[in-house]
C-alpha positions as CSV (number, residue, x, y, z in Angstrom):
1,X,40.9,-91.5,6.2
2,X,40.8,-89.5,3.0
3,X,43.1,-90.4,0.1
4,X,46.5,-88.8,0.7
5,X,49.3,-87.2,-1.3
6,X,52.1,-89.4,-2.7
7,X,54.8,-90.6,-0.4
8,X,58.3,-91.3,-1.6
9,X,60.7,-93.3,0.6
10,X,64.4,-93.6,-0.1
11,X,66.1,-96.5,1.6
12,X,67.4,-100.0,1.7
13,X,65.8,-103.4,1.1
14,X,67.5,-106.4,2.8
15,X,66.4,-110.0,3.1
16,X,66.0,-110.7,6.8
17,X,67.4,-113.9,8.2
18,X,65.9,-114.1,11.7
19,X,67.0,-116.5,14.4
20,X,65.2,-117.0,17.7
21,X,67.0,-118.4,20.7
22,X,67.0,-118.1,24.5
23,X,70.1,-115.9,24.4
24,X,72.8,-114.7,22.0
25,X,75.9,-116.9,21.7
26,X,79.1,-115.7,23.1
27,X,82.1,-115.3,20.8
28,X,83.3,-118.7,19.7
29,X,80.2,-120.4,21.0
30,X,77.5,-122.3,19.1
31,X,74.0,-122.7,20.5
32,X,70.8,-124.2,19.3
33,X,68.0,-121.9,18.2
34,X,64.3,-122.4,18.4
35,X,63.3,-121.1,14.9
36,X,64.5,-119.5,11.7
37,X,62.6,-117.3,9.2
38,X,63.6,-115.7,5.9
39,X,61.7,-112.6,4.9
40,X,61.8,-109.0,3.6
41,X,63.4,-106.2,5.6
42,X,65.4,-103.1,5.5
43,X,64.2,-99.9,7.3
44,X,63.2,-98.0,4.2
45,X,61.5,-101.0,2.6
46,X,59.6,-101.8,5.9
47,X,58.5,-98.2,6.1
48,X,57.2,-98.3,2.5
49,X,55.4,-101.6,3.2
50,X,53.8,-100.1,6.4
51,X,52.6,-97.0,4.4
52,X,51.4,-99.1,1.5
53,X,49.4,-101.5,3.7
54,X,47.7,-98.5,5.2
55,X,46.5,-97.5,1.8
56,X,49.0,-94.7,1.1
57,X,50.3,-93.9,-2.4
58,X,53.8,-95.0,-1.6
59,X,56.9,-95.4,-3.9
60,X,60.2,-96.9,-2.8
61,X,63.5,-95.7,-4.3
62,X,66.5,-98.0,-3.9
63,X,69.2,-100.1,-5.6
64,X,68.9,-103.9,-5.8
65,X,71.1,-106.7,-7.2
66,X,69.7,-108.9,-9.9
67,X,69.1,-112.0,-7.8
68,X,66.5,-114.0,-5.8
69,X,66.4,-111.5,-3.0
70,X,65.6,-108.7,-5.5
71,X,62.7,-110.9,-6.7
72,X,61.5,-111.2,-3.1
73,X,61.7,-107.4,-2.7
74,X,59.6,-106.7,-5.7
75,X,57.0,-109.3,-4.7
76,X,56.8,-107.8,-1.2
77,X,56.2,-104.3,-2.5
78,X,53.6,-105.4,-5.0
79,X,51.7,-107.3,-2.3
80,X,51.7,-104.2,-0.1
81,X,50.6,-101.9,-3.0
82,X,53.9,-100.1,-3.1
83,X,55.3,-98.8,-6.4
84,X,59.1,-99.0,-6.9
85,X,61.8,-97.0,-8.5
86,X,64.5,-99.6,-8.5
87,X,68.0,-99.1,-10.0
88,X,69.1,-102.6,-11.0
89,X,72.7,-103.3,-10.1
90,X,73.9,-106.6,-11.5
91,X,77.5,-106.1,-10.4
92,X,76.5,-106.1,-6.7
93,X,74.0,-108.0,-4.5
94,X,70.7,-107.4,-2.8
95,X,71.3,-106.7,0.9
96,X,70.8,-109.1,3.8
97,X,70.5,-108.9,7.5
98,X,71.2,-111.1,10.5
99,X,68.5,-110.7,13.2
100,X,68.8,-112.3,16.6
101,X,65.5,-112.3,18.6
102,X,65.6,-113.1,22.3
103,X,62.9,-115.7,22.9
104,X,61.8,-114.5,26.3
105,X,61.5,-110.8,25.6
106,X,61.2,-110.3,21.8
107,X,64.2,-107.9,22.0
108,X,66.6,-108.0,19.1
109,X,70.2,-107.5,17.8
110,X,70.8,-106.9,14.1
111,X,73.7,-106.8,11.6
112,X,72.9,-105.3,8.1
113,X,74.9,-105.8,4.9
114,X,73.1,-103.4,2.5
115,X,74.9,-104.6,-0.7
116,X,73.8,-102.7,-3.8
117,X,72.0,-100.1,-1.8
118,X,75.3,-98.8,-0.5
119,X,76.0,-97.7,-4.1
120,X,73.0,-95.2,-4.0
121,X,74.6,-91.9,-5.0
122,X,73.6,-88.2,-5.4
123,X,73.5,-88.9,-9.1
124,X,70.8,-91.5,-8.6
125,X,68.9,-89.0,-6.6
126,X,69.2,-86.4,-9.4
127,X,67.9,-88.9,-11.9
128,X,64.8,-89.3,-9.7
129,X,64.4,-85.7,-8.7
130,X,61.0,-85.3,-10.5
131,X,59.6,-88.3,-8.4
132,X,60.8,-86.7,-5.2
133,X,59.4,-83.2,-6.1
134,X,56.1,-84.8,-6.9
135,X,55.6,-86.2,-3.4
136,X,53.6,-84.8,-0.5
137,X,55.8,-86.6,2.0
138,X,59.4,-87.7,1.6
139,X,61.0,-90.2,4.0
140,X,64.6,-91.5,4.4
141,X,66.9,-93.1,6.9
142,X,70.7,-93.7,7.3
143,X,71.2,-97.2,5.9
144,X,72.1,-95.8,2.4
145,X,75.0,-93.3,2.0
146,X,74.3,-90.1,3.8
147,X,75.3,-88.0,0.7
148,X,72.3,-89.5,-1.1
149,X,69.9,-88.9,1.8
150,X,71.1,-85.3,2.1
151,X,70.6,-84.6,-1.6
152,X,67.2,-86.1,-1.6
153,X,66.2,-84.0,1.4
154,X,67.5,-80.9,-0.3
155,X,65.4,-81.6,-3.4
156,X,62.3,-82.4,-1.3
157,X,62.6,-79.4,0.9
158,X,63.2,-77.2,-2.1
159,X,59.9,-78.4,-3.6
160,X,57.9,-77.8,-0.4
161,X,57.6,-81.6,0.3
162,X,57.1,-82.6,4.0
163,X,60.4,-84.3,5.0
164,X,60.9,-87.0,7.6
165,X,64.4,-88.2,8.5
166,X,64.5,-91.4,10.6
167,X,68.1,-91.2,11.8
168,X,68.6,-94.9,12.0
169,X,70.9,-96.7,12.5
170,X,72.4,-94.3,15.0
171,X,75.1,-92.1,13.5
172,X,76.4,-88.5,13.7
173,X,74.8,-86.2,11.2
174,X,76.2,-83.2,9.2
175,X,74.9,-80.0,10.8
176,X,73.3,-78.8,7.6
177,X,70.9,-81.8,7.4
178,X,68.8,-80.7,10.4
179,X,67.2,-77.7,8.8
180,X,66.1,-80.0,5.9
181,X,64.0,-82.1,8.3
182,X,60.4,-81.1,9.0
183,X,60.3,-84.2,11.3
184,X,63.3,-85.9,12.9
185,X,62.3,-89.3,14.4
186,X,65.0,-90.8,16.5
187,X,64.6,-93.5,19.2
188,X,66.3,-93.2,22.6
189,X,69.6,-94.6,21.4
190,X,69.7,-92.4,18.3
191,X,68.7,-89.4,20.3
192,X,71.7,-90.0,22.6
193,X,74.0,-90.4,19.7
194,X,72.8,-87.1,18.2
195,X,72.9,-85.0,21.4
196,X,75.2,-86.8,23.8
197,X,72.3,-86.8,26.3
198,X,71.1,-90.0,27.9
199,X,67.3,-90.6,27.4
200,X,65.8,-92.7,30.2
201,X,62.6,-90.8,30.7
202,X,60.1,-88.6,28.9
203,X,61.7,-85.5,30.5
204,X,65.1,-86.6,29.2
205,X,63.6,-87.0,25.8
206,X,62.1,-83.5,26.0
207,X,65.5,-81.9,27.0
208,X,67.3,-83.8,24.2
209,X,64.6,-82.9,21.6
210,X,65.1,-79.3,22.5
211,X,68.7,-79.5,21.6
212,X,67.8,-81.1,18.2
213,X,65.4,-78.2,17.6
214,X,68.3,-75.8,18.3
215,X,70.3,-77.7,15.5
216,X,67.5,-76.7,13.1
217,X,65.0,-79.6,13.0
218,X,61.4,-78.4,12.4
219,X,59.9,-80.9,14.9
220,X,61.3,-83.9,16.8
221,X,59.5,-87.1,17.5
222,X,61.4,-89.3,20.0
223,X,60.1,-92.8,19.9
224,X,60.2,-94.4,23.4
225,X,59.3,-98.0,23.0
226,X,56.8,-99.1,25.6
227,X,56.6,-95.5,26.8
228,X,55.1,-94.3,23.5
229,X,56.5,-91.2,21.8
230,X,57.2,-87.5,22.4
231,X,56.3,-84.8,19.9
232,X,58.4,-81.8,20.6
233,X,58.2,-78.5,18.5
234,X,58.9,-74.9,19.2
235,X,55.4,-74.3,20.5
236,X,54.3,-77.6,22.0
237,X,55.7,-80.7,23.7
238,X,53.2,-83.6,24.0
239,X,53.8,-87.1,25.3
240,X,51.7,-89.8,23.5
241,X,51.3,-93.1,25.4
242,X,52.0,-96.3,23.7
243,X,49.0,-98.0,22.1
244,X,48.7,-101.7,23.3
245,X,47.3,-104.2,20.9
246,X,48.3,-107.3,22.9
247,X,51.3,-109.2,24.2
248,X,54.7,-108.3,22.6
249,X,56.0,-111.0,20.3
250,X,58.8,-109.1,18.5
251,X,60.0,-105.5,18.4
252,X,62.2,-105.7,15.3
253,X,60.0,-103.6,13.0
254,X,58.3,-101.3,15.5
255,X,60.3,-98.2,14.5
256,X,59.6,-98.8,10.8
257,X,55.9,-99.4,11.5
258,X,55.9,-96.1,13.4
259,X,57.6,-94.1,10.6
260,X,55.5,-95.6,7.9
261,X,52.3,-94.9,9.9
262,X,53.5,-91.3,10.5
263,X,54.1,-90.7,6.8
264,X,50.7,-92.2,5.9
265,X,48.9,-90.0,8.4
266,X,50.7,-86.8,7.4
267,X,50.1,-87.5,3.7
268,X,46.4,-87.4,4.5
269,X,46.6,-84.1,6.2
270,X,46.3,-85.5,9.8
271,X,47.6,-82.9,12.3
272,X,50.9,-83.8,13.9
273,X,49.8,-84.9,17.4
274,X,47.1,-87.2,16.0
275,X,49.5,-88.5,13.4
276,X,51.9,-89.5,16.2
277,X,49.0,-91.3,18.0
278,X,48.1,-93.1,14.7
279,X,51.8,-94.1,14.3
280,X,51.9,-95.5,17.8
281,X,48.9,-97.6,17.0
282,X,50.6,-99.0,13.9
283,X,53.7,-99.8,15.9
284,X,51.5,-101.3,18.7
285,X,50.0,-103.8,16.4
286,X,53.2,-104.6,14.6
287,X,55.0,-105.8,17.8
288,X,52.2,-108.4,18.5
289,X,53.3,-110.3,15.3
290,X,56.6,-112.0,14.3
291,X,58.6,-110.7,11.4
292,X,59.0,-107.2,10.0
293,X,57.1,-106.5,6.7
294,X,54.5,-109.3,7.4
295,X,53.7,-107.7,10.8
296,X,52.5,-104.4,9.3
297,X,48.8,-103.8,9.8
298,X,46.2,-102.5,7.4
299,X,44.2,-99.3,7.9
300,X,41.1,-101.1,9.2
301,X,43.1,-102.8,12.0
302,X,44.6,-99.5,13.1
303,X,41.4,-97.5,13.0
304,X,39.6,-100.3,15.0
305,X,42.3,-100.3,17.6
306,X,42.2,-96.5,18.0
307,X,38.4,-96.7,18.2
308,X,38.6,-99.0,21.2
309,X,40.6,-96.3,23.0
């Protein structure tokens, strides 16, 4: 791939505390797990790491506490080639997440406490407006306050920057945010939250995506797990099959891998359908490895997988 335009990602870093066990404990119950890991996470941070490891010119914008988890965050970004625009927040803490991984399936359940990142404000966005305007692609999610995400999307869209909103975790959105999104990238659960329409098939995803276009989104990409992804615009609707790279170990970071891969491809001028296929390959590799940020592949791995067909 050719060198791409800069990517700016607004979001949250959290330290992932991941526990594996045969099943989740019931309320009031204690069970023995099979493993524990501590590592970097947060949707926005994971997406930045995914883009950075693919060779993109990525900058991550967030707030952190001044603590050991903040040190972990900065090391993680440096190792992935990601620049940061961190607002240090000593009166709060760097976020953390509890992740339960079901041993037999790799499925997960997550609780996130964003900490300092919940203090990200529209004023913080204004202070970094030049950074956002200078991007080729801007990406955000819903783990930080929606007012900050909305202002950042407004600035990016006003500057002609390609915008991606990953509406995760699932939440209702203000109507005016849709028209600021060149790409809206919900999974099945998030699509149902946004539309009230259950998504159990590609046809369901297509119908729901049509409703999101009516709300003002430029294009909708519904990620469908093992079914791949659907790219739905006003003049095309294309289902892209999942790209398998081997047995599934953990699905925790798959959506973040997809969004980071999508941003990296779009920043390099890849046309949307091929960008979705590239993102599916990034996600396909990520689920074959444990962890979130450590599971993100490099560009050579993705291109080799796609070359194998």
